[in-house]
C-alpha positions as CSV (number, residue, x, y, z in Angstrom):
1,M,-40.8,-20.0,-31.7
2,S,-41.3,-18.6,-28.2
3,T,-41.7,-14.9,-28.1
4,A,-39.4,-15.0,-24.9
5,V,-36.4,-15.4,-27.2
6,P,-35.1,-11.9,-28.2
7,K,-35.5,-10.9,-31.9
8,K,-31.7,-11.1,-32.6
9,Q,-31.4,-14.5,-31.3
10,Q,-34.5,-15.6,-33.4
11,Q,-32.8,-14.3,-36.5
12,I,-29.6,-16.2,-35.7
13,I,-31.6,-19.4,-35.2
14,K,-33.2,-19.0,-38.5
15,R,-29.8,-18.8,-40.1
16,L,-28.6,-21.9,-38.3
17,Q,-31.7,-23.8,-39.5
18,S,-31.4,-22.8,-43.0
19,G,-28.3,-24.9,-43.5
20,S,-26.5,-22.1,-45.5
21,L,-23.7,-21.7,-42.9
22,D,-20.3,-23.2,-43.4
23,R,-18.3,-24.6,-40.6
24,S,-16.4,-21.4,-39.7
25,Q,-19.6,-19.4,-39.5
26,Y,-21.3,-22.0,-37.5
27,H,-18.4,-22.1,-35.1
28,E,-18.3,-18.3,-34.8
29,I,-22.0,-18.3,-33.9
30,L,-21.5,-21.0,-31.3
31,C,-18.7,-19.1,-29.6
32,E,-20.7,-15.8,-29.5
33,A,-23.7,-17.6,-28.0
34,A,-21.6,-19.3,-25.3
35,E,-19.8,-15.9,-24.4
36,K,-23.1,-14.1,-24.3
37,G,-25.2,-16.9,-22.6
38,W,-27.7,-17.4,-25.5
39,A,-29.2,-20.6,-24.4
40,A,-31.8,-20.7,-27.1
41,V,-29.2,-20.4,-29.9
42,L,-26.9,-23.0,-28.3
43,S,-29.8,-25.4,-28.0
44,A,-31.0,-24.9,-31.7
45,S,-27.5,-25.1,-33.0
46,L,-26.6,-28.3,-31.2
47,A,-29.9,-29.7,-32.6
48,C,-28.8,-28.9,-36.1
49,R,-25.3,-30.4,-35.9
50,E,-23.5,-32.6,-33.6
51,E,-20.5,-31.0,-31.8
52,P,-17.4,-33.0,-30.9
53,Q,-16.4,-33.3,-27.3
54,E,-13.6,-30.9,-27.6
55,G,-15.9,-28.3,-29.2
56,L,-18.4,-28.7,-26.4
57,D,-15.7,-28.4,-23.6
58,H,-14.4,-25.3,-25.4
59,L,-17.9,-23.7,-25.4
60,L,-18.4,-24.6,-21.7
61,H,-15.1,-22.7,-21.0
62,F,-16.5,-19.7,-22.8
63,A,-19.8,-19.8,-20.9
64,T,-18.1,-20.0,-17.6
65,A,-14.9,-17.9,-18.0
66,W,-14.4,-14.6,-16.2
67,G,-17.0,-15.5,-13.5
68,R,-19.9,-15.6,-16.1
69,D,-23.1,-17.0,-14.7
70,Y,-25.2,-18.3,-17.7
71,H,-27.1,-20.9,-16.0
72,D,-29.4,-21.9,-18.8
73,A,-26.6,-21.9,-21.4
74,I,-24.3,-23.9,-19.1
75,E,-27.1,-26.5,-18.6
76,V,-27.6,-26.8,-22.3
77,L,-24.0,-27.5,-22.8
78,L,-23.7,-30.0,-20.0
79,S,-26.9,-31.8,-21.1
80,A,-25.3,-32.1,-24.5
81,G,-22.2,-33.8,-23.0
82,A,-19.7,-31.0,-22.1
83,N,-17.3,-32.0,-19.5
84,P,-17.6,-30.1,-16.2
85,N,-14.0,-31.1,-15.4
86,A,-12.6,-29.7,-18.7
87,P,-9.5,-27.4,-18.1
88,Q,-10.2,-24.1,-16.3
89,V,-14.0,-24.6,-16.1
90,L,-14.2,-25.1,-12.4
91,D,-11.2,-22.7,-11.9
92,R,-12.9,-19.7,-13.5
93,C,-16.7,-20.4,-13.1
94,H,-19.1,-18.2,-11.1
95,V,-19.8,-19.2,-7.6
96,A,-23.5,-19.6,-8.5
97,S,-22.5,-22.1,-11.3
98,L,-20.8,-24.4,-8.9
99,P,-23.8,-26.5,-7.8
100,L,-24.9,-27.1,-11.5
101,L,-21.4,-28.3,-12.5
102,I,-21.0,-30.5,-9.4
103,Q,-24.5,-32.0,-10.2
104,H,-23.2,-33.0,-13.6
105,G,-20.2,-34.6,-12.3
106,G,-17.8,-31.8,-11.5
107,D,-14.9,-32.7,-9.2
108,V,-14.0,-29.7,-7.1
109,D,-10.6,-31.3,-6.3
110,Q,-9.8,-32.1,-10.0
111,G,-8.3,-35.5,-9.4
112,G,-6.4,-34.4,-6.2
113,S,-4.7,-31.4,-7.8
114,G,-6.9,-28.9,-5.9
115,Q,-6.5,-26.5,-8.9
116,P,-10.0,-24.8,-8.4
117,L,-9.2,-23.9,-4.7
118,F,-5.7,-22.9,-5.5
119,H,-6.9,-20.6,-8.3
120,S,-9.7,-19.1,-6.1
121,I,-7.2,-18.3,-3.4
122,I,-4.3,-17.0,-5.5
123,E,-6.0,-15.4,-8.4
124,R,-9.0,-13.8,-6.7
125,T,-9.0,-11.2,-4.0
126,K,-12.7,-11.7,-3.3
127,Q,-13.0,-14.9,-1.2
128,N,-16.5,-16.0,-2.1
129,K,-15.4,-18.6,-4.5
130,S,-12.9,-20.2,-2.1
131,L,-15.4,-20.2,0.6
132,A,-18.0,-21.9,-1.7
133,L,-15.5,-24.6,-2.7
134,I,-14.6,-25.3,1.0
135,E,-18.4,-25.5,1.7
136,V,-19.0,-28.2,-0.9
137,G,-16.1,-30.2,0.3
138,A,-12.8,-29.2,-1.4
139,D,-9.8,-30.8,0.2
140,V,-8.4,-28.1,2.5
141,N,-5.1,-30.0,2.9
142,V,-4.3,-30.2,-0.8
143,A,-0.7,-29.4,-1.8
144,D,0.8,-28.3,-5.1
145,E,3.9,-29.8,-6.8
146,N,6.2,-27.8,-4.4
147,G,4.3,-29.1,-1.3
148,V,2.8,-25.7,-0.7
149,T,-0.7,-26.3,0.8
150,A,-3.8,-24.3,0.2
151,V,-3.8,-23.0,3.8
152,M,-0.2,-21.7,3.3
153,H,-1.2,-19.7,0.2
154,A,-4.4,-18.4,2.1
155,A,-2.3,-17.2,5.1
156,A,0.4,-15.7,3.0
157,L,-2.0,-13.7,0.9
158,G,-4.2,-12.5,3.8
159,R,-7.2,-14.4,2.8
160,N,-8.6,-14.3,6.4
161,K,-12.0,-15.7,5.8
162,T,-10.8,-18.6,3.7
163,F,-8.0,-19.3,6.3
164,D,-10.6,-19.4,9.2
165,A,-12.9,-21.7,7.1
166,M,-10.0,-24.0,6.4
167,V,-9.0,-24.2,10.1
168,R,-12.7,-25.2,10.9
169,R,-12.5,-27.9,8.3
170,G,-9.3,-29.4,9.7
171,A,-6.5,-27.7,7.8
172,D,-3.1,-29.0,8.9
173,L,-1.1,-26.0,10.4
174,Y,1.9,-28.2,11.1
175,A,2.5,-29.1,7.5
176,V,5.7,-28.0,5.6
177,D,6.4,-27.7,1.9
178,N,9.3,-29.4,0.0
179,T,11.8,-26.8,1.3
180,G,10.7,-27.2,4.9
181,R,8.7,-23.9,5.1
182,S,5.8,-23.8,7.4
183,V,2.6,-21.8,7.3
184,A,4.3,-19.1,9.6
185,R,7.3,-19.0,7.3
186,H,5.1,-18.4,4.3
187,V,3.3,-15.5,6.0
188,A,6.7,-14.0,7.1
189,E,8.1,-14.2,3.5
190,S,5.0,-12.7,2.0
191,L,5.3,-9.7,4.2
192,T,8.8,-9.1,3.2
193,G,7.8,-9.0,-0.5
194,G,9.9,-12.0,-1.1
195,T,7.1,-14.2,-2.5
196,H,3.5,-13.5,-2.9
197,I,2.2,-10.2,-4.3
198,S,-0.8,-8.8,-2.4
199,T,-2.7,-5.6,-1.7
200,D,-2.2,-3.4,1.4
201,S,-5.5,-4.7,2.9
202,D,-4.3,-8.3,2.3
203,R,-1.0,-7.5,4.1
204,K,-2.9,-6.2,7.0
205,N,-5.0,-9.4,7.1
206,A,-1.7,-11.4,6.9
207,V,-0.4,-9.7,10.0
208,R,-3.6,-10.5,11.8
209,L,-3.3,-14.2,10.8
210,A,0.4,-14.2,12.0
211,R,-0.9,-13.1,15.4
212,Q,-3.5,-15.8,15.3
213,L,-0.8,-18.5,14.4
214,I,1.2,-17.4,17.4
215,Q,-1.6,-18.3,19.7
216,M,-2.8,-21.5,17.6
217,L,0.3,-23.6,17.4
218,P,3.6,-24.1,19.1
219,A,5.7,-23.0,16.0
220,Q,9.3,-24.0,15.6
221,P,11.6,-21.7,17.5
222,E,12.7,-19.8,14.4
223,D,9.1,-19.5,13.2
224,Q,8.2,-18.0,16.7
225,V,10.9,-15.4,16.2
226,L,9.8,-14.6,12.6
227,L,6.2,-14.2,13.8
228,T,7.3,-11.9,16.4
229,L,9.0,-9.7,13.8
230,V,6.0,-9.8,11.5
231,I,3.6,-8.5,14.1
232,D,6.0,-5.8,15.2
233,D,6.0,-7.2,18.8
234,V,8.8,-5.2,20.3
235,N,8.1,-6.3,23.7
236,G,8.0,-10.0,22.7
237,L,11.3,-9.6,21.0
238,R,12.9,-7.8,24.0
239,K,11.9,-10.8,26.2
240,M,13.5,-13.2,23.8
241,L,16.8,-11.1,23.7
242,R,16.9,-11.0,27.5
243,A,16.2,-14.8,27.6
244,G,19.4,-15.3,25.5
245,L,18.3,-14.9,21.7
246,D,21.5,-13.9,19.8
247,P,20.6,-10.6,17.9
248,N,22.9,-11.8,15.1
249,T,21.0,-15.2,14.7
250,M,20.9,-16.4,11.1
251,I,17.7,-18.2,10.0
252,A,18.1,-21.0,7.5
253,G,17.2,-20.5,3.9
254,G,16.5,-17.3,1.9
255,I,13.6,-15.0,1.8
256,G,11.8,-15.8,-1.4
257,W,13.7,-14.0,-4.0
258,I,15.9,-12.6,-1.2
259,G,13.3,-9.8,-0.5
260,T,14.5,-7.4,-3.2
261,A,12.9,-6.4,-6.5
262,E,16.3,-5.6,-8.1
263,H,16.4,-8.6,-10.4
264,D,19.7,-7.6,-12.0
265,E,21.3,-7.7,-8.5
266,V,19.6,-10.9,-7.7
267,W,21.1,-12.5,-10.9
268,K,24.5,-10.8,-10.3
269,L,24.7,-12.6,-6.9
270,L,23.4,-15.8,-8.3
271,R,25.9,-15.9,-11.1
272,A,28.7,-15.1,-8.7
273,N,27.8,-17.9,-6.3
274,F,26.2,-20.5,-8.3
275,K,28.5,-21.4,-11.2
276,S,26.0,-23.6,-13.2
277,V,23.7,-20.6,-13.9
278,E,24.1,-19.4,-17.5
279,P,24.3,-15.7,-18.4
280,I,20.9,-14.1,-17.8
281,E,20.6,-13.2,-21.4
282,E,20.1,-16.9,-22.3
283,K,17.4,-17.3,-19.7
284,T,18.6,-20.9,-18.9
285,A,19.3,-22.9,-15.9
286,I,17.2,-20.7,-13.5
287,P,17.9,-22.0,-10.0
288,T,15.2,-23.8,-8.2
289,E,13.9,-22.6,-4.8
290,E,16.1,-25.3,-3.0
291,E,19.2,-24.1,-4.9
292,Q,18.4,-20.5,-4.2
293,D,18.0,-21.3,-0.4
294,R,21.4,-22.9,-0.5
295,I,23.0,-19.9,-2.3
296,M,21.3,-17.3,0.0
297,D,21.4,-19.4,3.1
298,G,21.3,-17.7,6.4
299,M,19.2,-14.4,6.7
300,T,19.9,-12.5,9.9
301,L,17.1,-11.2,12.1
302,L,18.1,-7.7,11.0
303,I,17.8,-8.6,7.3
304,W,14.3,-10.0,8.0
305,A,13.3,-6.8,10.0
306,T,14.7,-4.6,7.3
307,A,12.9,-6.4,4.5
308,M,9.7,-6.1,6.5
309,R,10.4,-2.4,7.3
310,R,10.0,-2.9,11.1
311,I,11.7,0.3,12.3
312,D,11.1,-0.3,16.1
313,I,12.3,-4.0,15.7
314,I,15.4,-2.8,13.8
315,K,16.2,-0.3,16.7
316,M,15.8,-3.0,19.2
317,L,18.1,-5.3,17.5
318,L,20.7,-2.7,17.0
319,E,20.5,-1.7,20.7
320,H,21.3,-5.4,21.5
321,G,24.3,-5.6,19.2
322,A,22.9,-6.7,15.9
323,D,25.4,-6.1,13.1
324,P,23.9,-4.3,10.0
325,R,26.8,-5.3,7.8
326,Q,26.8,-8.9,8.7
327,Q,26.4,-10.9,5.4
328,N,24.9,-14.3,4.6
329,Q,26.4,-16.8,2.3
330,G,25.2,-15.0,-0.8
331,G,26.6,-11.6,0.2
332,V,23.3,-10.1,1.5
333,S,23.2,-7.8,4.6
334,A,20.6,-5.7,6.1
335,I,22.3,-2.6,4.5
336,Y,22.3,-4.3,1.1
337,I,18.5,-4.8,1.4
338,A,17.9,-1.3,2.5
339,E,19.9,0.2,-0.3
340,R,17.7,-1.6,-2.8
341,R,14.4,-0.6,-1.4
342,R,13.4,3.0,-2.4
343,T,10.9,3.2,0.5
344,T,13.5,2.5,3.3
345,E,15.7,5.6,3.2
346,S,15.1,6.3,6.8
347,I,15.9,2.7,7.6
348,L,19.1,2.9,5.6
349,G,20.2,5.9,7.5
350,L,19.4,4.3,10.8
351,L,21.5,1.1,9.7
352,K,24.5,3.1,8.5
353,G,24.5,5.4,11.4
354,H,24.5,2.7,14.0
355,G,27.3,3.2,16.5
356,E,27.9,6.9,15.8
357,A,27.9,9.3,18.7
358,S,25.0,11.7,18.6
359,Q,25.0,15.3,19.5
360,A,23.0,14.5,22.5
361,E,25.8,12.3,23.8
362,A,28.5,14.9,22.9
363,T,27.0,18.0,24.3
364,G,24.0,16.9,26.3
365,E,21.8,19.1,24.1
366,P,19.6,16.7,22.1
367,L,18.6,17.5,18.5
368,R,15.0,17.7,17.7
369,C,15.3,14.5,15.7
370,H,16.0,12.6,19.0
371,H,12.5,13.4,20.2
372,L,11.5,11.3,17.2
373,R,13.9,8.5,18.1
374,R,16.0,9.2,15.1
375,A,19.7,9.2,14.7
376,E,21.4,12.3,13.5
377,S,23.1,10.3,10.7
378,E,19.8,9.0,9.5
379,I,18.5,12.6,9.2
380,K,21.7,13.7,7.4
381,S,21.3,10.8,4.9
382,L,17.7,11.7,4.1
383,L,18.7,15.4,3.7
384,D,21.5,14.6,1.3
385,S,19.1,12.5,-0.7
386,A,16.4,15.1,-0.8
387,M,18.8,17.9,-1.9
388,T,20.4,15.7,-4.5
389,R,16.9,15.0,-6.1
390,F,15.9,18.7,-5.9
391,E,19.1,19.9,-7.5
392,G,18.6,17.5,-10.3
393,Y,15.5,19.4,-11.5
394,P,15.6,22.3,-13.9
395,K,16.1,25.8,-12.4
396,Q,12.9,27.0,-14.1
397,F,9.7,25.4,-13.6
398,Q,6.3,25.8,-15.2
399,G,2.8,25.2,-14.1
400,P,2.2,22.2,-11.7
401,S,6.0,21.9,-11.0
402,H,5.6,24.9,-8.6
403,K,3.7,22.5,-6.3
404,Y,6.7,20.1,-6.4
405,V,9.2,22.7,-5.4
406,I,7.1,23.9,-2.6
407,E,6.5,20.4,-1.2
408,K,10.1,19.4,-1.6
409,Q,11.4,22.5,0.2
410,W,9.1,21.8,3.0
411,Q,10.6,18.4,3.4
412,I,14.1,20.0,3.2
413,A,13.1,22.6,5.8
414,G,11.7,19.9,8.1
415,L,14.9,17.8,7.9
416,N,17.1,20.8,8.6
417,Y,14.8,21.8,11.5
418,L,15.3,18.3,13.1
419,L,19.1,18.9,12.9
420,N,18.6,22.2,14.7
421,R,19.8,24.1,11.6
422,D,17.3,26.9,11.8
423,D,19.2,29.2,9.4
424,R,19.0,26.6,6.6
425,C,15.3,25.8,7.5
426,R,14.6,29.5,7.1
427,E,16.2,29.6,3.7
428,S,13.9,26.9,2.5
429,L,10.9,28.7,4.0
430,I,11.7,31.9,2.2
431,M,12.0,29.9,-1.1
432,I,8.6,28.4,-0.4
433,L,7.0,31.9,-0.1
434,E,8.6,33.0,-3.3
435,W,7.3,30.0,-5.3
436,A,3.9,30.3,-3.6
437,E,3.6,33.9,-4.8
438,E,4.4,32.8,-8.4
439,M,2.1,29.8,-8.2
440,F,-1.0,31.7,-6.7
441,F,-0.5,35.2,-8.1
442,G,1.9,34.8,-11.1
443,P,1.5,35.9,-14.8
444,H,-1.5,33.6,-15.3
445,F,-3.5,36.1,-13.2
446,Q,-2.7,38.8,-15.7
447,E,-4.4,36.9,-18.4
448,S,-8.3,36.6,-18.9
449,E,-10.6,35.8,-16.0
450,S,-11.5,32.5,-17.7
451,A,-7.8,31.6,-17.8
452,S,-7.4,32.4,-14.0
453,R,-10.5,30.2,-13.4
454,E,-9.1,27.3,-15.4
455,H,-5.8,27.5,-13.4
456,R,-7.7,27.2,-10.3
457,R,-9.8,24.2,-11.5
458,T,-6.7,22.2,-12.7
459,I,-4.1,22.6,-10.0
460,N,-4.1,20.8,-6.7
461,W,-3.7,23.8,-4.6
462,V,-4.5,22.8,-1.0
463,R,-1.2,21.2,-0.1
464,P,1.1,24.0,-1.4
465,Y,-1.3,26.6,0.0
466,T,-1.2,25.2,3.6
467,I,2.6,24.8,3.4
468,A,2.9,28.5,2.3
469,L,0.7,29.6,5.2
470,A,2.8,27.6,7.5
471,A,6.1,28.9,6.0
472,G,5.0,32.5,6.4
473,A,3.7,32.0,9.9
474,A,6.9,30.3,11.1
475,L,8.8,33.2,9.7
476,G,6.5,35.8,11.1
477,R,5.9,37.3,7.7
478,W,2.1,38.1,8.4
479,D,1.6,40.5,5.5
480,E,2.5,37.7,3.0
481,V,0.4,35.3,5.0
482,G,-2.5,37.6,4.7
483,R,-2.1,37.9,0.9
484,I,-1.8,34.1,0.4
485,M,-4.9,33.7,2.5
486,T,-7.0,35.6,-0.1
487,Y,-6.3,32.9,-2.9
488,P,-9.1,30.2,-2.4
489,D,-12.6,30.7,-3.9
490,A,-15.3,28.3,-5.0
491,T,-13.7,27.7,-8.4
492,C,-10.7,26.0,-6.8
493,Y,-10.2,22.3,-7.4
494,R,-11.5,20.3,-4.4
495,G,-10.5,16.7,-5.3
496,E,-12.6,13.6,-4.5
497,R,-14.6,12.8,-1.4
498,S,-12.1,10.3,0.0
499,P,-10.6,10.6,3.4
500,S,-7.6,8.5,2.5
501,D,-6.9,10.0,-1.1
502,Y,-8.2,13.5,-0.7
503,P,-8.4,14.4,3.0
504,E,-8.2,18.1,1.7
505,W,-11.7,17.8,0.4
506,Y,-13.0,18.0,4.1
507,E,-10.7,20.9,4.9
508,W,-11.7,23.0,1.9
509,P,-14.7,24.8,3.5
510,L,-12.5,26.2,6.3
511,W,-9.9,27.6,3.8
512,L,-12.7,29.1,1.8
513,H,-14.2,30.7,5.1
514,I,-10.7,32.1,6.0
515,A,-10.1,33.4,2.5
516,S,-13.3,35.3,2.5
517,G,-12.5,37.1,5.7
518,A,-8.9,37.9,4.4
519,R,-10.5,39.5,1.2
520,G,-13.0,41.4,3.3
521,D,-16.0,39.5,1.9
522,I,-18.9,38.3,4.0
523,P,-18.0,34.7,5.0
524,D,-20.6,32.1,4.0
525,S,-21.3,30.2,7.1
526,K,-22.8,27.2,5.2
527,W,-19.3,26.0,4.4
528,L,-18.5,25.7,8.2
529,E,-21.8,24.0,8.8
530,G,-21.0,21.5,6.1
531,M,-17.8,20.6,7.8
532,K,-19.6,19.4,10.9
533,Q,-21.4,16.8,8.7
534,N,-18.5,16.0,6.3
535,S,-15.4,15.8,8.4
536,T,-12.4,13.8,9.3
537,R,-10.5,13.9,12.6
538,K,-8.0,16.3,11.2
539,S,-10.6,18.7,9.7
540,K,-12.5,18.7,13.0
541,A,-9.4,19.6,14.9
542,M,-8.6,22.3,12.5
543,L,-12.0,23.9,12.7
544,A,-11.8,23.8,16.5
545,A,-8.3,25.4,16.4
546,F,-9.6,28.1,14.2
547,N,-12.7,28.8,16.4
548,A,-10.6,28.8,19.6
549,I,-8.0,31.3,18.2
550,E,-10.8,33.6,16.9
551,A,-12.4,33.5,20.4
552,G,-9.0,34.1,22.1
553,K,-9.3,30.8,24.1
554,A,-5.7,29.7,24.7
555,R,-6.5,26.4,26.4
556,Q,-9.0,25.2,23.8
557,A,-6.6,26.3,21.0
558,Q,-3.8,24.3,22.6
559,T,-6.0,21.2,22.8
560,A,-7.0,21.5,19.2
561,I,-3.5,22.1,18.0
562,V,-2.3,18.9,19.9
563,R,-5.1,17.0,18.4
564,I,-3.9,18.0,14.8
565,V,-0.4,16.8,15.7
566,E,-1.8,13.5,17.1
567,V,-3.8,12.9,14.0
568,K,-0.6,13.6,12.0
569,V,1.4,11.1,14.0
570,A,-1.2,8.4,13.9
571,W,-1.6,8.8,10.1
572,E,2.1,8.5,9.5
573,K,2.4,5.4,11.9
574,S,-0.4,3.7,10.2
575,L,1.4,4.0,6.9
576,N,5.0,3.6,7.9
577,R,5.2,2.0,11.3
578,G,6.6,5.1,12.6
579,I,6.7,8.8,11.5
580,R,9.1,9.5,8.6
581,P,11.5,12.4,9.3
582,E,11.0,13.9,5.9
583,R,7.2,14.0,6.5
584,C,7.3,14.9,10.2
585,L,6.1,18.5,9.9
586,S,2.4,19.2,10.1
587,A,1.7,22.4,8.0
588,E,-1.7,22.8,9.5
589,A,-0.5,22.6,13.2
590,T,2.5,24.8,12.3
591,Y,0.1,27.5,10.9
592,F,-2.4,27.5,13.8
593,Y,0.3,27.3,16.4
594,N,2.1,30.3,15.2
595,Q,-1.2,32.2,14.5
596,A,-2.1,31.6,18.2
597,R,1.2,32.8,19.4
598,H,0.9,35.8,17.0
599,Q,-2.3,36.7,18.8
600,S,-0.6,36.5,22.2
601,L,-2.2,33.2,23.1
602,Q,0.1,31.3,25.4
603,I,0.5,27.8,23.7
604,E,2.9,25.2,25.2
605,L,3.7,21.8,23.8
606,Q,5.6,18.9,25.1
607,D,9.1,18.2,23.7
608,E,7.9,15.1,21.8
609,R,5.3,17.3,20.0
610,R,7.7,20.0,18.9
611,P,9.5,18.2,15.9
612,V,6.1,18.2,14.3
613,I,5.6,21.9,14.4
614,L,8.0,24.6,13.1
615,E,8.8,27.1,15.9
616,L,11.6,29.3,14.9
617,E,13.3,32.1,17.0
618,L,12.7,35.2,15.0
619,V,15.5,37.6,14.3
């Protein structure tokens, strides 16, 4: 026996050749060998006993499943007669195994079903398998039993490389499925959450593909409108409306499962409008997509825009007379969709407040929220929701709950500030300082030094810390600001080195430097030097603001503070297609702005910047 075969496998082969194993033991060894790619064991076992076709196919499935690439083991099984077209083999095999399976008769189209290509597009976010299948000749125009083509799935799921490869191979972009849906329609429904489930990056790719589709084909008129909504093309929609597009246009068919995840509400509507559907408990007579389209026929442009969370598009439609309460045949309206989406509270306020006179119209004195293009009713709706949620929590909090109170009160302060309710805003800021005092200097600091250090290592302190500094600075309570400043030290939890998940990681050195100065320690300049090498746009702007204020340079300080605001606005827009009112305030910009003013530096901001910074008239 070759010494290249590992000792464990040699021992198993001896057991196989001894003839002492019963059928179940033999089968167990075969399955383990296939799962682990033990080609020598498979070869020896198949030489000892003939395996039926079903068994060989089963072993080949084990050897190829979950993207395993056991070339030698797969070759042994194929040489022994395993069928490369057995169920799920080509669907789940590793990219590197494809040539070997094809060499032994593997059909990448699986008799015209296209299952391997569909599986690689729908089940795998990594696109190497679908690209490999297209490269070896898979049919790019294959359709499933519902008439949905592979290119429709690729576009809807944002498989951008696969889509481009299919187009180069002649994919039909004019095809429609059994319900008449085009490629463009599938992309639009995917982005409403009405059909496919995809990641954030996939959704971004799907938006890019929607832009591509507008340029690539003369879409049906309604598809052209939907693609305009998808890519958030406000100017394009404005041109259509000026050219005669009715803002209350209803587009045929539904939006997947009507664009809401509230299945009980879906079933309530279906049962009320589709009499043949049995009670949901029996789980029978589930309507087909065609039946559902008939029930939910006629989604308005405003419903589509609401489902897609396109705030600027919604505003454009409302300005041109779109009715947020207009219902389709199934009783669905834009407000209905917004009420059932937890992430669209600001949109709901916008829809419900449409038509109400604003304070700006009544008095000529605009609220701060109008600088953010927000309706007064929208902000009031958000404030009521925030207050309700906050009041539902216990009066006494322990440990990490302090962080929740501070952050929630910061949101409430911001919403009151947008409504020009400075007194109520001030009340929230005072509460923030009280809870910050407890969080940073409460009873846990009366315990042992080890307990204090453990507290610092376990809490996520940066966010409530910066909010507390901003609250104290906005109130002009500089003694309390100075005390809070002393909190951070090297034992504080820093988080992970991730600009998206833990941007505070890059700001940490600056707060340590400031804290050292507040305590009267000698600051360690290495922290600030490190910020220059490990920084984000916001941390760079914060460092620039700190240095400019320290040097008494008003112009440089103003430029740096404006940059902090710009980063805040850009970040919010990248997440929400517009800054959310409850997250409008920048704690960092508020702190540095008021700090500069406290040191008699003349800092002026444009009106559109002011809602992002707390600037209270002190009394």
